[in-house]
N, C-alpha and C positions, 0 to 999 in steps of 0.2 A: 433144239438143242442150241443154249448161245454159246459160241466159241470161246474157247481160253484162250486168255491173253496174255499169256507167257507160259514158257516151259515149268517157270517154279510154282505156278498157280495149278499146272497139270500135277505135278509131282505131289501137292500139298493136297489136290481132292483126293488123289489115290490114297495116302495116308489117311485121309479121312474113312475111307473106305472100308481098309485093312483094320484100325486103330481098334482096339478090344473094347466092349461094349459091356459096362459094366452097372451093373442094379445098385440101387441108393444102398440094399439093404446088405450089399456082398461081402465076403469075410476076403478083406485085403491085409496084403502085409506093410508093415512101413507104416509113417503117417501119411496122414490123406494128402493125396497129391504127388504120393511119392514116385519116383522113377523107376524103373527097370534097366539093364545095364545099356539097351538102344536108346533110352533117354523118351522113352515112351507113358507118360502118365496112365497108374494103373487102378487109379482109386478115383470115385468118383467125387466132385469137389463137396465140400461142406457147406449147405446149404438148409434152413429149414423153411417150411417142411423138406425134405429130402428128396431128389431128382428121381421121375420116376426109372429113368433109365440114364445112362452117358456112355455116349462113345469119346472114347479121350484122343487127343492129337498130341504130337509132340509140341512143347514150346508154351510161350504164353504169348499176349497182345498186350500192348501199352497203349494206354489213353496218354495225348500230351496235349499241351495247349493249342496246338494247330487240329487235333480231334474237333469232330463238330458231331450234330446229334441231327440226322436226315431222316425227313419226314415224307414220308410217300403217300400219305391219305392225310386229307385235313382233317379228318374225323379224328387224328392221333395228336393233333398240335399240342393239347393242352396237357397230354398225357406227358408229351414230350418235356415240358416249360416247366412240369412237375420234376421229371428224372432231371432236368439241370440245375434248378435246386437242390435234391438231392446230392450229383453229385459236386456239387460245391461245398456241400456239407461236408461228404465225408471225403473228399479227396482233394479242396479248395482248388481245382479247375473248373472254372465256367465255360460251360461248353454251348457255343451257338446255335440256335434251333434253325435249323436252313431245308427248303422244299428242295426235292429233287429226286432223279433216279439212279445216279452215281453215286458211287462211296468210294473213298480214298480211305489209305491205311490208317488204321486208330480209329475211324469213324462209328458211330452206332446208328443203327439203319432201323426205323420203326417201321413195319409194314402191315398192312389189314391185307389178310387175301379172302374173299368171303368163300371162295370155292374151295377152300379147305375147313371150312366151318363142320363139316361131317366128320372130317380126320379128327381135329382141332377140340371140336366139342364147342361148348359156351365160353370157356375160360380156359382153355389149351393155348398152348403156343409152342411153336419151333425155335430154339435159339441155338445159332450156329457161329461160333470163335472163329475165327479165321483171321485176314489181313485186317478186314472189319468184323466187327460185333452186329449180328442181324439178328432181330426180335421180329419174329411173323406171329400174327393172331389170326383165326378167323373169325374173330370179333375184337373189339376195342377192350372189352373186358381181357380176354386172354393175352392180347399184347402188351397190357398193362402189368399183369402178372409176371411177364417175360423182363420187362425193366427194374422189379421187386428182384428177382434171380440175377441180374446183373449187377445191379448194386449190393449183393451179398456175396458174390464171386469176388466182387471189389478188397474186400476184407478191409477197407480204408486206407488201401493202397491203390495202384494206376494201373494193376498188372489183372489179367483174366486168363485163368489157363483155357488152352484151345480144346476145342471138342463141339460136339452136338448133341442138344437132346430134343425130344420132343415130350412136353409135361404136361398132364392133365390130372384134373381131379377125382378123385372115387364118390364123390357127394356132393352135391349143387350148393349145401347149405352149410357154412361153417361158420359157426358163430360164437358173439360175445353177448349176455347180455346185463345189463345196470339198471337196478332198483334207485331212481333217482323220486322215489315214491317216500311222500313227508320230506326228506331231506333235498337239498341243493346239493349238486356234485358240480365244481367250478366246470366251467367251458375250458379253462387250459388244461384241465385232468382230459376232458374228452378230447381233445385236439391231440394230447399225448394220444392217448387209448387208440385213434382211429390210425393217426400213423404207424406205430406199432402192429396193429391189425393186417394193416395194406401190405406191411414188409412182409408177415407170414403167410400174407394170401388167406387171411379173414375176411367173409365177405357179407357177413350178417351182424345187424347191433339193434338187439332188441331194447327199448328205453322206455321205463314206464317212467313219466312226468307228469308236471300239471303244465300247462298253457294258462299264461295268465287270461284269464276270459274278462272280454268286454261284455257281452251276453248275458253271464251270470254273474257279476261283480260279487255275490256272496261266496262266492267258492275262490276268492283272489285271498289269498292267504299263503305266506311262505312255506316251502321254499318251492316256490314257482319258476318259471320258466318266461320270459318275456317273448312274443312274437317274434322280434328281431333276432333274439336268441335262437331258438329254433329254427328260423331259417338260416343261420350261420352254421347252425349244426347241419341242416340238410345240405348246404353248398360245401361243405367237408367231407361229407357222405358222397355226392357226387365227384369231388375230386379225387377219393381214395377206393373209388368202384365200391363202395358198402352199402348196403341197401339197409336203410333203417325198418324198423318193425315198432311203432309206437304202441303204448296201451293207457287204456283207462281203465281199470280192472272194476268189474261190476258182475252181478247185482252185489257180490259181495266186495269187503274192503272200501268201502267209498265214504268213508267218515271225513277223508278229506276236501269232497265235495257236498258233503250232507250237512255238514256243522250246523250252518243257515238254513238248511231245508227241512227241519223235523216233519214237515207235513207229508213228505216223501220217504220217511225214515221207516220200514216195518215193524209193527208192533203185535206183541206177542199180547197171549191169553189174558196174562194180567195187567195190560194195557201199557205196560213200557214198552218205551223205544228203542230199537236196536241202532246207536248211531249208525255204525258199519252198513247196514244193509238197506238196498233199493227196495222199495216193496211192489215187487214184479206183479202185481195185482192191480194196480192202479196204472191205467192209459199215461196219465199224468208224466210217469216217474220213465218211461221209456219216451217220452219227448225231451225229456230231461236229458236223460243219456244222451241220445243220438244228437240233440243241439249241442252239447259239448263236443261229441265226435266229430262234426261237423264243421265247426268253430274249430278246432283242433287241427282238420285236415287242409284248414286254407293258408297252413305254413307247414306241417310235415311233407316232405316229398318222400313218397313210399306206395306201393303195389298192395300195402297191407295194413290191417288193423288188427290190433290185439284186443280183445277184451277180459282177457284173464278168465272171467269165470269159476273160479278157483274159492275152495271153503266157504261157500257161501251159509251153508248151517255150519260152520265151525264152533264146537262148543253146544250147538244146542241140537234139535231134532225138529222135524215139520209139525211134529204133535203140538209144539206150543205156537206155532202159528196156523190154527184151522182154517184161517181165512183162504189158504193157498190152496189146499185140498178142492175148498168149495167150489174156489174160480177155476182149477183145473176139471172140475167135474161138470162145470158151466159150457165148459167151451169142449171137452172130448168126450163127455158122456160119463155114465155112471161108474165106468170099471176103471177110471183116470185116477192117478196116482199123484200126489203133491209135485215128486218131482218132474211128472209132464209139462208143470206150470214152468219149472226151471229151464227145459229143455225149449219149450215153444219161444221163450224170451230170448235165449241165443238165437235160434232161428230165424225170429224175426231182426235182431240186430244184424245178423249175417246176410240176410235180403235187402236190409237198408243201404250196407256198405257193398254188397255187389251192387246195389242200383248204379253207386258210384264208381265202378271200376276196381274194386279193390276185393282182396281175399281176406277173410276170417282166419284169426288164430284164436285157439284157447287154451289152458292146459287142461290137462286129462283129468283132473282129480274128482272133479263135479260130475264125470261121467259113470254113473252106477248102472246096472243094468235093472236098476229098478224103475223102468218108464214103459211106457205105451205109446208111445211117438217116438219115431227115431231121429235124431240128430244128422241135419243136411250132411250128405256126403262130401261138401265140396270145403267142409270145412279142416282145414288144417290144425293138428292137434299135435302140443308140444307135451310129452308126457315125460313127468319128472314122478310121480309116486305110485309106487307098485297097487295095483288094483286089479285082485285076482277074479273080478267078474267082468271086465273087460280089457284084458292084455293087450300089448301092441298088436299081435298077430290077429284078434277080433277086430280093432279099427282099422289095421289094413283090410282085412276080408270085407268091412264094409264102404271101403272106398277112400278112406282118408288118407292123405298123405301124414304122416308121424315125423316129427323131428326125438329125438335124444336128448331130451334135456334133466338129466337124471341126476338125483339128489347128490350122488355121488359128485358131481361137478360141479359144485355149490361152494360157495367161499360168502361165509355169513361173518359179520363184523359181530366182535364179541363171541364167534361160536362157531360152528365147523367148518373148517376148512379141507376142500377134497385133498385125499391121499395120493400125489400125484406119482410117488415113487411106486405106487403099488397097482396104481392103472398102469403106468407105464410097464414094469415090471410083467406083469400078468398078462398082458399082450391085448388090453381094453380098445374095443372097435363101437363103432354106433351102433352095432346089433346087440348088443352088452345092454338091454333098459333095466330098470328098476323090475325086478320079478320075472324077467324072461328075456331069455335071451335068445334069439332067431338063429335058425341053423345053418342060413344062406342071405346073401343079399335079396334084398327085395325092392323094386325100384319105389314103391312107394316111399321108404326110408330115406327122408331128407338129409338125414347127417344130424350135426350136434354141436352144442352150446355150452359152453361155462357161463355161471350167473352168479353175479355180485349181488347180495343183500344187507340191507344196511338193520337187521333187527335189534342191535343193540347199535345204535348210530354212534353214541358217545365213545366207542371203546375201543374205536381204530379213527386214524385220520384217514383221509382220503390217499395221502401219500404214502400211507401205511398198507392201505389197501392196493395200491399199485406195484408197492414192492412183492406183496405175497402173489398178485396175478402174474409177475413176470414168468414161474415157470409153467403154472395152467396155461397160460396163454400159448406155449410153444409147444406143450403137451396137445391141447387141442388141435393145432395146427397141423400139427405131425398125423394125428389120427383121425383127421377129416380129408387130410389130400389124400391119405390112403397108400403112399408110398411105403416099401418095406421101412423099417426102423434104420433110422442112420447108425445105432451103437446100440450091441446088444445088453448093456447093464445100464441103470439109470445113471449113476456116477458119472459115466461118460457123458450121458447125453446131458446133463448138467452143466458139464465142462465146456461139450459143444455149443449150448445156448450160450453160456455167459462171452464163449470167445465171439459168438457170431454178434452178439450186444443188441441195443435197440436201434432202431431205424434211424437214419441219419437224420438231424434235425431235432432228434425227440429232446433232449436238455434244453427246451426252449424257454425255460425261464430263469431268473438268476434266485435261487431259493434261500441265499443268504445274502442280499445286498449289501448288508451291515456287518463289519466284523463284530465281535461280541465286545461289549464294554458299556460305560455308562453315558445317556445321551441326557438332554434335555431335548422333550418333544413338545414342540410351541407351535401354535398356530402362527402362521404368516401375517403381518399386518395388526396383530392384536396385541402380541407378548404374552397371550395366554397359555400357562403349561398345563398340560396331564400331570395331574395331582390326584389326591385323594379326600375325601371328607372326614377322615379322622387315622388314629395312629394305628386300628384293630381291625382282624379279620370282619368280615362285612363291610368295613367302609366303603363308600361309593366312590368310583371314579368320576372324576370332575373337571372343567377346565377352569382356570383362575390364575390370578396372581402371587405364583407360589414361586418358590426355588427347586420344586421336587424333579430330582432328577432319576431315571429307569436303568437299572442293570437288566440288558436285554443279553441273552445266552441262548445260543442255537440249540436248537435241536434236530437231533439224526433222520430224523423222518423231515426236514427242510423248514422247519418253523421256528419262533423264540418263544421264550418266556420272557415273560416283564415284571419285574419286581422294584418296588420302589426302593431310593435308595435312603438310608437312614441320614439324621444329622452330622453323623461321627465318620459318616464315607462309607458304612459296610451296606452290603444288602441286604434286607429284611428277608424274613421268610414267608412274604406275603407275595401272591403272585395276582396279577389281571384274570381277572377269572368271568365268565358268565354262569350265573346260577339261577336267578330269576326268573320268572314269567313262564309261560306254559310251554311244557316237554312235549314233543313228540319221538316213539322210538328212543326215548334217553336225550335226546338232543333239546337244545335250549332254542327253540326258534321263533318265539316270540318276537316279532318286531317291536321295539319300542322299549325290551326289556333295560333294565339299569345293571350298568358292569359296574361290577366293583373288586374288590382286593380278597382273596382267602387264602389260607393258610397252603402256601405249597405243596403239592403231592406230585412226583413223576408221571406218574401214570394216570392222571385228570387230564384228560386230553382238550378240556374246554378253556387249558389255562395257556395252549399253544395258540400264537398268533401269527398268521403270515402278514410280513412286512411286503406292502406292493411298493415299488417307486411311481409316483406321480407328481407333474408340475414342478419337479424340483425338488418336492421333500417326498413322502414316504404315508401311505393309508396303513391302517390297521385291520384286517379280517379276522376274525375268528375261524380257526380250523376246523370245527365242528359245525357251527351254525350257517358258516360262509355270509355273515351279516357282518358288516363293516362300522367301525368305532365313529360312532356320530355325534354330534352336539345334541342334548335334549334340552328340554324346556328348565331355567334355570341354572344353566351349565354344567347341570348333571351329563354325563357320558351313558349312551345308549347305545345300542345295535339295533340297526335300521338294513332296509332294503338295498340296494345301491342303484338299483335303476329308479329309486323313488328320491334318496339321498346318497350320494355317492360316497358319503364318508368327508371325515376329516382331515385337510391332507396338515402333516405333521412334519415341520422343521427338525431333523435329528442332528443337534448338536452335542460332539464328544466334550 
């Protein structure tokens, strides 16, 4: 053992040995961090998820301008730089990152000790707050999560309570799902989400999103993500130790890809094509789908692929498509059933992605008991819908890893929102699936996730979704980390979550860069203003030689409503809106659709616009479509994909 450097450190070490160990959920008197008459802290510090245990010591450790981030392993250098940025946001102190073995008072030390991997697991860490702050992980993931605890212990200040914890999660998958299907969710929103996820030690992000395809240009319509944007998402995920799980759904819900490929759409007995269903009896359909997958996986950095495999026969039955049964019997014999063709398609996709080193994931609802060939056991199943014929226990018995993605954990735009209070107060854990609660932990249960869906995409803005997800994110963090609940009741949990708040640097966009008021919105260099082609509802927005000014009023969710000002100087009751063009899930997503002014209505989210500072002016982006206001033919204002036309820069003059 290394000798102690002074009697003071010897006394401190002895105090650490005899100080009380407090479980995160223990009933303690007084405020968190309160001290007894001897001056020893008796309560675990407030963090989310709560610490698995805490051995308190008297006093605290203060960071100063002389403090440093000491890195003992080059593998942690990038994480130390991330911590330095976060500390600067949280405390105003910019600590230098240095390499070395020795630490001074007030330093933060990041260390990787692979010999402790068995003790700390894949994501656990030891945190010791003494004269210096020491974070040790058996892996880089574990060390990173220790830095997140350090940030929360600071609570925006510069002091940390002294003590020690060994903290590791109960479940390996602690997730969030975002369906950017059909719609486009902004890159800034995803960055804020990943910051918060990392702060809460959430480690998996499922994204259903379309990658703009070069190989299949007929699938390239909004709201896609460019390949560069997906590379940016992958880089953010690496920075925040988040595993991405991308999805292109199949063989159902494929209308975003099949719109211009009718030859691959499933045809019913009446000869009608089903725009959302891939014809799994056609070899070309498998090639088309796996071609999309292969191209997407050139930019997604992930060990997984999610193919959905849900709701293929939603609203119909196999009887309407007799060719599927004929195909199944041709392949698997006279006793085969139509569902065998579906299971076989999933297994074929599994073999394809396995050959590329990926693990396939699917939703559970397509797996009825009515099939004669087995689903490959190495496919992970995300269980969201109760299926009496194949409950979680049955899937686990077959060898599948199963994630709890329960409908109870959904947030649906314009629809169901999870009852976080009931879940917290009832003691929900990942063992409580829809339709079945497992009596004890099973190694095949990987964890749980909340999922955000855009079923009525125009019903809520992405900022409103972000606000609605604040408490669900913190709940799922606590439930999947698995430590004792930090509070006995939900109201106290809400108060705790609000005290801890968002991750440092989270409010990284100025949502209201312009004060409310009237502005002339002019195209620099041309003198043309944003105006309208007429005085009434339905008039097109346009650019021209006009004197029109616009009243900009900020909305509570961080956008603006724009109303043309009348000749008398009063704001009209008309609002800039997008009502034209094709809609998907209620959202006006047609590129090139003309923008107009319509009767103002507070609840109409398409009348909300994000004002984005750019090149000394601003650009306008619709809050629902995420398409930019651009100049169309003949001077008409249209919405346009920002990677094609970045939108019109407008000088806003009050």
